[in-house]
C-alpha positions, 0 to 999 in steps of 0.5 A: 722652566728657567729657575734663576736667582739672577734678578736682572736677567729673568725674562718670561719671554725666553721660556718657550724658546728655552724649552725647545733647546734645553732647560737651565736651572740655576741655584746659587743658594745665597739669594739674589746677585749683587748689582755688580753682576748686572753691570758686569753682564751688561758691559760684557754683552755690549762688548760682545755686540761690538766685537760681533758687529766688527767681525771679531768673533770668528767662531760666532759666524760658524752656525750660519756658514753653509759653505763649510758644511757643504765642503765637509760633506763633499770631501767625505763623499769623495773618500774612496769606498775601500776606506774603513778607518780614519786616523785623526792626528791632532791635539787640543781643540783639534782633537777634543772637539771631534772625540766629543762629537764622535763619542756623543753621536756616532752610531754603531756601524755607521760611517768610518771607524775613527782612531785618535793620536794626540801625544807622541807616546811610543806605546800609543803610536806602536799600538796604532801601527800594529792595528791599522791596515794602511790600505783601508786607512785615511789619515787626517792631520789637524793643526791650526798654526801647522807648527804644533810639535805633536801632530807633525812629529806623529805624522813623521813617525807613521809616514814611513810605514804608510809609504812601505805599504802603499808606495806612491799611493800613500800621499792620496790617503793623507788630508792636512787641515791647517792654515794655508800660509807659508809659515805653516810648516805642515802646510809646506810639508803637505805641498811638498809631499802632495797631500790634500789640504783642507783649509783651517779658518784663520779667524777661529781658535782651536778650542773654538773649532768644534763646529768648524770645517776642521771638525765637521770634515772628520765628523761627516766621515763618522756619519755624524749629521753635521747639518743637525749640529749647525742647526742646533748652534744656529738656534742658540746663536739666534737666542744670543742675537735676539735676547742679549742679556736674557739669552741662555749663555748670558744667564749662565755666564752671569751665574758663574760670575756670581759664583766666582765672586763668592769664592767659587773658583773650581767649576765642575761640569758633571754630565749624567750621560756617559756619551758626554764624558768626552764633552766634559773633557772638551769643556775643560780645555775651553774653560781653562784656556780661555779664562786662565790668564794674568791681567795687570799682574793678577792671575785670574780664572777658575779651575775646570773639572771634568766630572762623570755622573754618577761615577764621581758620586763615588770618587769626588762627591765627598770632597764637593760635599764636605770639603772647602766651599770653593766649588760650583757644579754644573750637571748635564742631564738628558730628558728622554733617552733613545734607549731605556730598560726596566729592571725585570725584578728585585731580590728580597734583600735589595737595599731599596724596595720597589725597584722591580719595573724601574727604568735605568733612566729613572735611577740616573735622574734620581741620582742627579736629583739626590746629589743636587739636594745634598750639595744644595743642603751643604751650601755648594752652588749647583746649575742643571742643564737638561737637554730634551734628547741627545742628538746632533741638534741639541749637542750643537746647541749645547757646544755653542752655548758653552762657547758663547758663555765662556766669551761673555764670562771672560769679558766679565772677568776682564780677560781675553778669552781668545789668546793663550800666552801660557801655552805659547811659552810652554811651546817655546820652552819645549823647543829649546829642550828638544836641542838639549835632550 
């Protein structure tokens, strides 16, 4: 069930719905939150409601956008049958969302093999050029603005090799996903070269695009159930619209705000499932770019950490346990695994007795519970998200949960969760450096 210490938003009415999506268990260790959290949450939810009614939340419309899903599936089906591999060129939200979806959901042997290029690293580009057969490869270049240095430079780097191999047919093997406007250099290049163009929704930022057409298209090429993704997100969307301050994202945002108020400036996302490692990296960008801002001269924002359970029990846990008490840990665990196995036998000298017959999933759960208990005893706030099973529905629900949560938390902190002025400053500085290097 939903275990909360956010007194103002406890609601027994939400429990049946929670169990269909996932269980949110929050332990803040230090008693109920102050009235300040309650007021901040109410203001945040009200601002969210107004922004939604005035169509300022483009990402919030995605779960109900059947047209994008249909278009992604259509384009994926139209892919020539001799294509076996897809090279996705993008960076930030244009890359991390698809990586996350593929790692978590792509089945072995299903769909096309996806490869990723995000940085103009000479070794990585050379390795891709030596490994891929352009006669069997589709290239998808993704950039919302169409002016991002990395994807454009990577496309220019591989284009000569593609033309040498394919000749005039090379342009048929490139799909560009960008905003359809003349200020997009990638859009202009695509028109000039004759590449196919897939529109990037102008109202959706890159880090909020995991469920947008720009991600659904390569996910569909990978054989992922994109309808299931949107169905799960739609269930979470309904939770937000019907339960407002009692919704799962609101509860989570309030808990994280309370942790920040108590000095929890470092937020760790620690999935206990290897298939969710990339999810933690995706979360890191979502949290960092949305919340790290300067407001009226004050620097605001928690530092997100992408963790891996149980691997980081043997690398990071010592710091979390005995170091500064500035962390809040969110565990993500799976209740039912698609595949499992038992230990056939145990040696007499094993450090733990009775392991024979134990499931690997049982060991994972015991480790997660043990770490949570130890952190609790050490005074470290913890939260646990338990999803019933890792499938498209529940991953879509989880992604949308985090997207709504970060917006609500941003409003509570008084920042604009949708801009990224620091990133733009770095882009301008890089452009100047290119002229002098």
